[in-house]
C-alpha positions as CSV (number, residue, x, y, z in Angstrom):
1,M,-17.0,-81.5,50.4
2,E,-15.8,-82.8,53.7
3,N,-16.6,-86.4,52.6
4,I,-14.6,-85.9,49.4
5,E,-11.6,-84.6,51.4
6,L,-11.8,-87.5,53.8
7,Q,-12.0,-90.0,50.9
8,K,-8.9,-88.3,49.3
9,K,-7.0,-88.6,52.6
10,G,-8.1,-92.2,53.0
11,K,-6.8,-93.0,49.5
12,I,-3.5,-91.3,50.2
13,K,-3.0,-93.3,53.4
14,L,-4.0,-96.5,51.7
15,K,-1.4,-95.9,49.0
16,K,1.2,-95.3,51.6
17,V,0.4,-98.5,53.4
18,V,0.4,-100.4,50.1
19,K,3.8,-98.9,49.3
20,Y,5.2,-100.2,52.6
21,I,3.7,-103.7,52.1
22,I,5.2,-103.9,48.5
23,A,8.6,-102.8,49.8
24,F,8.5,-105.4,52.6
25,V,7.5,-108.2,50.1
26,I,10.4,-107.2,47.9
27,L,12.8,-107.2,50.8
28,F,11.5,-110.5,52.0
29,L,12.2,-112.0,48.5
30,V,15.6,-110.4,48.4
31,F,16.5,-111.7,51.9
32,N,15.6,-115.3,50.9
33,S,17.3,-115.0,47.6
34,L,20.6,-113.9,49.2
35,L,20.4,-116.7,51.8
36,L,19.5,-119.3,49.1
37,L,22.4,-118.2,46.8
38,G,24.8,-118.4,49.8
39,S,23.7,-121.9,50.5
40,L,24.1,-123.5,47.0
41,F,27.8,-124.4,47.2
42,P,29.1,-127.3,49.4
43,S,30.8,-126.7,52.7
44,S,33.8,-128.6,51.4
45,L,34.8,-125.3,49.7
46,I,35.1,-123.5,53.0
47,E,36.4,-126.4,55.2
48,K,40.1,-125.4,55.0
49,N,39.4,-121.8,56.2
50,V,36.9,-123.0,58.8
51,R,39.5,-125.3,60.3
52,E,42.1,-122.5,60.3
53,S,39.5,-120.1,61.9
54,S,38.7,-122.7,64.5
55,E,42.4,-123.0,65.5
56,T,42.6,-119.2,65.8
57,L,39.5,-119.1,68.0
58,L,40.8,-121.9,70.2
59,S,44.0,-120.0,70.8
60,E,42.1,-116.8,71.7
61,G,39.3,-118.4,73.8
62,N,35.6,-117.6,74.0
63,Y,36.3,-114.0,75.1
64,Y,39.4,-112.5,73.6
65,K,40.9,-109.3,75.0
66,I,41.7,-107.2,71.9
67,S,43.1,-104.2,73.9
68,K,44.4,-104.3,77.5
69,F,44.6,-100.5,77.6
70,F,40.9,-100.0,76.5
71,G,39.7,-103.2,78.2
72,T,38.0,-104.3,75.0
73,E,37.0,-107.9,74.6
74,N,35.8,-109.7,71.5
75,D,32.8,-112.1,71.7
76,N,34.4,-115.1,70.1
77,Y,31.6,-117.1,71.7
78,T,29.2,-115.9,69.1
79,D,31.7,-115.7,66.2
80,A,32.4,-119.5,66.7
81,I,28.6,-120.2,66.4
82,M,28.4,-118.1,63.2
83,I,31.3,-120.0,61.6
84,N,29.8,-123.3,62.8
85,E,26.4,-122.4,61.2
86,A,28.2,-121.4,57.9
87,Y,29.9,-124.7,57.7
88,S,26.7,-126.6,58.7
89,I,24.8,-125.5,55.6
90,D,23.8,-128.5,53.5
91,N,23.7,-127.4,49.8
92,T,21.6,-130.5,48.9
93,N,18.8,-129.0,51.1
94,P,19.6,-125.3,51.0
95,F,16.2,-123.8,51.9
96,Y,15.8,-125.8,55.1
97,S,19.5,-125.2,55.9
98,Y,19.3,-121.4,55.9
99,M,15.9,-121.3,57.4
100,S,16.9,-123.5,60.3
101,A,20.4,-122.2,60.7
102,R,21.7,-125.4,62.2
103,K,25.0,-125.8,63.9
104,N,27.0,-129.0,64.3
105,Y,25.4,-130.4,61.1
106,K,27.2,-132.6,58.7
107,K,25.2,-134.9,56.4
108,D,27.3,-138.1,57.0
109,Q,28.0,-137.3,60.7
110,T,24.8,-136.0,62.2
111,M,22.7,-138.6,63.9
112,Q,20.1,-136.4,65.8
113,E,18.6,-132.9,65.2
114,L,17.1,-130.8,68.0
115,P,14.9,-127.7,67.6
116,D,15.5,-124.2,68.9
117,T,13.6,-124.4,72.2
118,K,15.8,-124.0,75.3
119,G,16.5,-120.9,77.4
120,E,20.0,-119.8,76.4
121,L,19.6,-122.3,73.6
122,I,22.5,-122.7,71.2
123,S,24.1,-125.7,72.9
124,L,23.5,-129.2,74.0
125,N,24.6,-128.1,77.5
126,S,22.8,-124.7,77.5
127,E,21.9,-125.2,81.2
128,E,25.5,-125.5,82.2
129,D,27.8,-122.6,83.0
130,D,30.9,-124.0,81.2
131,Y,29.6,-124.1,77.6
132,E,32.3,-123.2,75.2
133,P,31.2,-122.7,71.5
134,V,34.8,-122.3,70.5
135,L,35.6,-125.8,71.8
136,E,32.3,-127.1,70.4
137,L,33.3,-125.9,66.9
138,S,36.6,-127.7,67.2
139,D,35.0,-130.9,68.5
140,F,32.4,-130.8,65.7
141,L,35.1,-130.4,63.0
142,D,37.0,-133.4,64.6
143,G,33.8,-135.5,64.3
144,D,33.2,-135.8,68.0
145,I,29.7,-134.3,67.9
146,N,26.8,-136.0,66.1
147,T,23.8,-133.9,67.3
148,S,22.9,-130.7,65.6
149,I,20.7,-127.8,66.9
150,T,18.7,-125.3,65.0
151,Y,19.0,-121.5,65.6
152,A,16.0,-120.5,63.5
153,R,14.7,-117.5,65.4
154,Y,17.2,-115.1,63.7
155,W,17.4,-114.5,60.0
156,H,21.2,-114.8,60.1
157,G,21.5,-112.5,57.1
158,Y,25.3,-112.5,57.4
159,L,25.5,-116.1,56.3
160,P,25.8,-115.6,52.5
161,F,28.5,-113.0,52.9
162,L,30.4,-115.0,55.5
163,R,30.3,-118.2,53.5
164,V,31.6,-116.5,50.4
165,L,34.4,-114.9,52.4
166,L,35.3,-118.3,54.0
167,I,35.9,-119.7,50.5
168,F,39.0,-117.5,50.2
169,F,39.9,-116.3,53.7
170,N,40.2,-117.5,57.3
171,I,38.9,-115.4,60.3
172,L,42.1,-113.5,60.7
173,E,42.1,-112.4,57.1
174,I,38.4,-111.6,57.2
175,R,39.0,-109.3,60.2
176,H,41.7,-107.5,58.2
177,I,39.3,-107.0,55.3
178,I,36.5,-105.7,57.6
179,F,39.0,-103.4,59.3
180,V,40.1,-101.8,56.0
181,L,36.4,-101.5,55.0
182,F,35.6,-99.8,58.3
183,I,38.4,-97.3,57.7
184,L,37.2,-96.4,54.2
185,I,33.6,-96.1,55.3
186,F,34.6,-93.9,58.3
187,V,36.7,-91.5,56.1
188,Y,33.9,-91.1,53.6
189,F,31.3,-90.7,56.4
190,M,33.4,-87.9,58.0
191,F,33.9,-86.2,54.6
192,L,30.1,-86.2,54.0
193,L,29.3,-84.9,57.5
194,R,31.9,-82.1,57.2
195,K,30.5,-81.2,53.8
196,Q,26.9,-81.1,55.1
197,F,27.3,-79.8,58.6
198,G,30.8,-78.5,59.1
199,N,33.8,-79.5,61.2
200,I,32.2,-79.5,64.7
201,I,29.4,-81.9,63.9
202,A,31.7,-84.2,62.0
203,L,34.1,-84.3,64.9
204,I,31.3,-85.1,67.4
205,F,30.3,-88.1,65.3
206,G,33.8,-89.2,64.4
207,L,35.3,-88.9,67.9
208,S,32.3,-90.6,69.5
209,L,32.6,-93.5,67.1
210,V,36.4,-93.8,67.8
211,F,36.1,-93.6,71.6
212,E,33.1,-96.0,71.7
213,G,35.2,-98.7,70.0
214,Y,34.2,-98.4,66.3
215,F,37.4,-99.8,65.0
216,F,37.5,-102.6,67.5
217,V,34.1,-103.7,66.2
218,S,35.8,-104.7,62.9
219,Y,37.3,-107.5,64.9
220,S,33.8,-109.0,65.6
221,L,31.9,-111.0,63.1
222,E,28.9,-110.6,65.4
223,C,28.8,-106.8,65.6
224,A,30.4,-105.7,62.3
225,P,27.2,-106.3,60.2
226,I,25.0,-103.9,62.3
227,F,27.7,-101.2,62.2
228,L,28.0,-101.6,58.5
229,V,24.2,-101.1,58.1
230,M,24.4,-98.0,60.4
231,M,27.3,-96.4,58.5
232,I,26.1,-97.3,55.0
233,S,22.5,-96.1,55.7
234,S,23.9,-92.9,57.1
235,I,26.1,-92.3,54.1
236,V,23.2,-93.0,51.7
237,L,21.1,-90.5,53.7
238,L,23.8,-87.8,53.6
239,K,24.4,-88.3,49.9
240,R,20.7,-88.1,49.0
241,I,19.2,-86.1,51.9
242,D,17.9,-83.4,49.5
243,K,16.3,-86.1,47.3
244,I,14.8,-88.5,49.9
245,Q,11.1,-87.4,49.9
246,N,10.0,-89.8,52.6
247,F,12.4,-90.3,55.5
248,Y,10.0,-92.7,57.2
249,F,9.9,-95.0,54.3
250,Y,13.7,-95.0,54.2
251,I,14.0,-95.8,57.9
252,F,11.5,-98.6,57.5
253,I,13.8,-100.2,54.9
254,V,16.8,-99.7,57.2
255,A,14.9,-101.4,60.0
256,C,14.1,-104.5,57.9
257,I,17.7,-104.8,56.8
258,T,18.8,-104.4,60.5
259,N,16.7,-107.3,61.6
260,F,18.0,-109.4,58.7
261,V,21.6,-109.2,59.7
262,D,21.5,-108.5,63.4
263,Y,22.0,-110.9,66.3
264,L,20.1,-108.6,68.8
265,T,23.4,-106.7,69.4
266,V,23.0,-102.9,69.1
267,P,20.2,-102.4,66.6
268,L,19.2,-99.0,67.9
269,I,22.2,-97.4,66.2
270,T,20.5,-97.9,62.8
271,L,17.6,-95.8,64.0
272,A,19.3,-93.2,66.2
273,I,22.3,-92.2,64.0
274,P,20.3,-91.5,60.8
275,L,17.7,-89.8,63.0
276,Y,20.3,-87.4,64.4
277,I,21.4,-86.7,60.9
278,F,17.9,-86.0,59.6
279,I,17.1,-83.7,62.6
280,L,20.3,-81.8,62.1
281,Y,19.4,-81.4,58.4
282,K,16.0,-80.1,59.2
283,Q,17.4,-77.6,61.7
284,Q,19.9,-76.5,59.1
285,K,17.3,-76.0,56.4
286,N,14.7,-74.4,58.7
287,P,16.2,-72.9,61.9
288,E,12.8,-71.6,63.0
289,M,11.0,-74.9,62.7
290,D,8.8,-75.5,65.7
291,K,9.9,-78.2,68.2
292,K,6.5,-80.0,67.6
293,E,7.6,-80.8,64.1
294,Y,10.8,-82.4,65.5
295,F,8.7,-84.5,67.9
296,K,6.6,-85.6,65.0
297,I,9.7,-86.7,63.2
298,L,11.0,-88.5,66.3
299,I,7.7,-90.3,67.1
300,K,7.0,-91.4,63.5
301,S,10.5,-92.6,63.0
302,V,10.5,-94.7,66.1
303,I,7.1,-96.2,65.3
304,V,8.1,-97.0,61.6
305,W,11.5,-98.4,62.6
306,G,9.9,-100.5,65.3
307,I,7.3,-101.9,62.9
308,G,9.9,-102.7,60.2
309,Y,12.2,-104.4,62.8
310,A,9.3,-106.4,64.4
311,I,7.5,-107.5,61.2
312,T,10.7,-108.7,59.7
313,W,11.4,-110.9,62.7
314,L,7.8,-112.1,63.1
315,T,7.6,-113.0,59.5
316,K,10.6,-115.3,59.8
317,W,9.0,-117.1,62.8
318,I,5.6,-117.5,61.1
319,V,6.9,-118.7,57.7
320,Y,9.2,-121.2,59.4
321,D,6.4,-122.6,61.6
322,V,4.0,-122.8,58.7
323,I,6.5,-124.8,56.7
324,Y,8.2,-126.9,59.3
325,N,5.9,-126.8,62.4
326,Q,8.6,-126.9,65.0
327,G,7.1,-124.5,67.5
328,L,9.4,-121.6,66.7
329,L,6.9,-118.9,67.3
330,K,6.2,-120.1,70.8
331,S,9.9,-120.5,71.4
332,A,10.7,-117.1,70.1
333,I,8.1,-115.4,72.3
334,N,9.4,-117.3,75.3
335,Q,12.8,-115.9,74.4
336,V,11.4,-112.3,74.4
337,V,10.0,-112.9,77.9
338,Y,13.3,-114.5,79.0
339,R,15.3,-111.5,77.8
340,T,13.1,-109.1,79.8
341,Q,13.6,-111.0,83.1
342,K,15.2,-109.1,85.9
343,S,17.9,-111.7,86.8
344,N,20.1,-114.2,85.1
345,V,21.3,-117.4,86.6
346,R,24.6,-117.1,84.7
347,T,25.8,-113.9,86.5
348,D,25.4,-112.2,89.9
349,K,25.4,-108.7,88.5
350,N,22.3,-106.6,88.1
351,V,21.4,-104.1,85.5
352,W,22.2,-101.1,87.6
353,Q,25.8,-102.3,88.1
354,I,26.1,-102.8,84.4
355,L,24.7,-99.4,83.6
356,T,27.0,-97.8,86.2
357,G,30.0,-99.3,84.3
358,F,28.6,-98.1,81.0
359,M,28.1,-94.5,82.3
360,I,31.6,-94.3,83.9
361,N,33.2,-95.4,80.6
362,T,31.1,-93.0,78.6
363,L,31.7,-90.1,81.0
364,F,35.4,-90.6,80.5
365,N,35.0,-90.6,76.7
366,F,32.8,-87.5,77.0
367,L,35.4,-85.6,79.0
368,V,38.2,-86.6,76.6
369,I,36.2,-85.5,73.5
370,I,35.3,-82.2,75.2
371,I,39.0,-81.5,75.9
372,I,39.9,-82.3,72.3
373,L,37.1,-80.1,70.9
374,Y,38.0,-77.2,73.2
375,S,41.7,-77.6,72.3
376,L,40.9,-77.5,68.6
377,S,38.8,-74.3,69.2
378,L,41.8,-72.7,70.9
379,I,44.1,-73.6,68.0
380,G,41.7,-72.3,65.5
381,F,40.5,-69.3,67.6
382,N,40.8,-66.9,64.6
383,K,38.3,-69.0,62.6
384,Y,35.6,-69.7,65.2
385,K,33.4,-67.6,67.4
386,I,31.7,-69.2,70.4
387,K,28.5,-67.9,71.9
388,I,26.2,-69.3,74.5
389,N,22.6,-69.8,73.7
390,R,19.9,-69.5,76.3
391,I,18.8,-72.9,77.5
392,S,15.2,-72.0,76.7
393,N,16.2,-71.4,73.1
394,V,17.9,-74.7,72.9
395,F,14.8,-76.6,74.1
396,K,12.6,-74.7,71.8
397,R,14.0,-76.5,68.8
398,T,16.0,-79.7,68.6
399,G,17.3,-79.9,72.2
400,L,14.7,-82.0,73.8
401,P,14.2,-84.4,70.8
402,I,17.9,-85.0,70.7
403,L,18.0,-85.7,74.4
404,I,15.1,-88.2,74.0
405,I,17.1,-90.0,71.3
406,A,20.1,-90.0,73.6
407,I,18.3,-91.9,76.4
408,M,16.9,-94.6,74.0
409,P,19.7,-97.0,75.0
410,F,18.7,-96.8,78.7
411,V,15.1,-97.7,77.8
412,W,16.5,-100.7,75.8
413,Y,18.8,-101.7,78.7
414,I,16.0,-101.6,81.3
415,V,13.4,-103.3,79.1
416,L,15.8,-106.1,78.0
417,T,17.3,-106.4,81.5
418,N,18.4,-110.0,81.2
419,H,19.9,-109.5,77.8
420,T,21.8,-106.4,79.1
421,V,23.2,-108.2,82.1
422,L,24.3,-111.2,80.1
423,H,25.7,-109.5,77.0
424,G,27.3,-106.3,78.4
425,I,30.4,-107.2,76.4
426,F,28.7,-105.8,73.3
427,V,25.5,-104.0,74.2
428,Y,27.5,-101.2,75.8
429,R,28.0,-100.0,72.3
430,H,24.5,-98.5,72.4
431,M,26.1,-95.8,74.5
432,L,27.4,-94.4,71.3
433,V,23.9,-93.0,70.8
434,F,23.9,-91.4,74.3
435,L,27.4,-89.9,73.8
436,I,26.6,-88.3,70.4
437,G,23.3,-87.0,71.7
438,V,24.7,-85.3,74.8
439,L,27.5,-83.7,72.7
440,L,25.0,-82.4,70.1
441,F,22.9,-80.9,72.9
442,I,25.9,-79.2,74.4
443,K,26.9,-78.0,70.9
444,N,23.5,-76.3,70.7
445,I,24.2,-74.5,74.0
446,F,27.7,-73.4,73.0
447,C,26.8,-72.4,69.5
448,V,30.0,-72.4,67.4
449,E,29.9,-70.0,64.4
450,I,32.4,-69.5,61.6
451,R,33.6,-65.9,61.5
């Protein structure tokens, strides 16, 4: 009997593994199909808007301060590279074009091609401190650069969408479109949160997004895709939360899509935000569920998301190397090692200085949100009743798992020290996860009930 039971369990596990493999193969084919379709039309169709975008980026510079009051800067540095790559697609050789993701490539202009092998990479002068991608894009369009460089270690899943948009719009117009899209998605997200969990939870998520710069993200071609994945995946989860039978399978798919579109910006938000929602749902449906069950959800989700993210990335490296034999796998692994180094020659700052700045900014946001929530509770005092739970009761259920999710960004920052120090301009947005987690934990202490 025991052998029969073991065989049944083995078959069930095998079926689950096969399901994940089939899903990944389908996603791999979809990813390549999207990139191929986005590479079939000539760059002449987008040249006008690419030139207009280049002029805009030149006037703004590599790092453009969007808001002096909030001190928010946009990373035009990477946005210029993205537009450069979009224009450098050669529709006569579309497969290699999207797989290699060259920049500075034009068929009748390029004399030399270099592989993705250097430290900071992405430039001919990547060892210099004065590299300016915005100026490079302008020089390339003017015909002053005849050497192209591949950027193959990322999927660059934004390319088909960016290329289509550039047919009709320049970067300023694309930013406006993304901003409107961000507003619509935000409103719908808040509506679903309020419907599922009530006003307080909706406000915690909504205010955290606003104060951690959600609407400023719409200005960034680099970071907008990852926030769109996070918001859309959360909306789908909220819409179908009663019907999704396997959350881990869902989070695996989200992880694969995350790696497809991401530039190693703030990928953890696509794990943490849906995970918060799922844990809150479980708490709502079964208030007496043991904390061990929450830990199982947490651990399995992290593992599955990590596998999905890693295998999507690794597959791109292996396939590219098998076909083109340019040493991408070795280069990509060297980049992983490089990103975990404790220092960076391009800045004197260390990771603790960076984290201190993140914490000060997030503490300010935290205090403002607490004041707003408290003020709203006073205004609506006849509708809400506040009671304080025992700390022990909070930790018995979702408290500790939520706090563990909240500190994930710090693990990321410390492990990828070099990346954190160099790219603080956008990696600080991982603090969104910390802010939401702390507020949810406090909400569990100061339990708000509707009278």
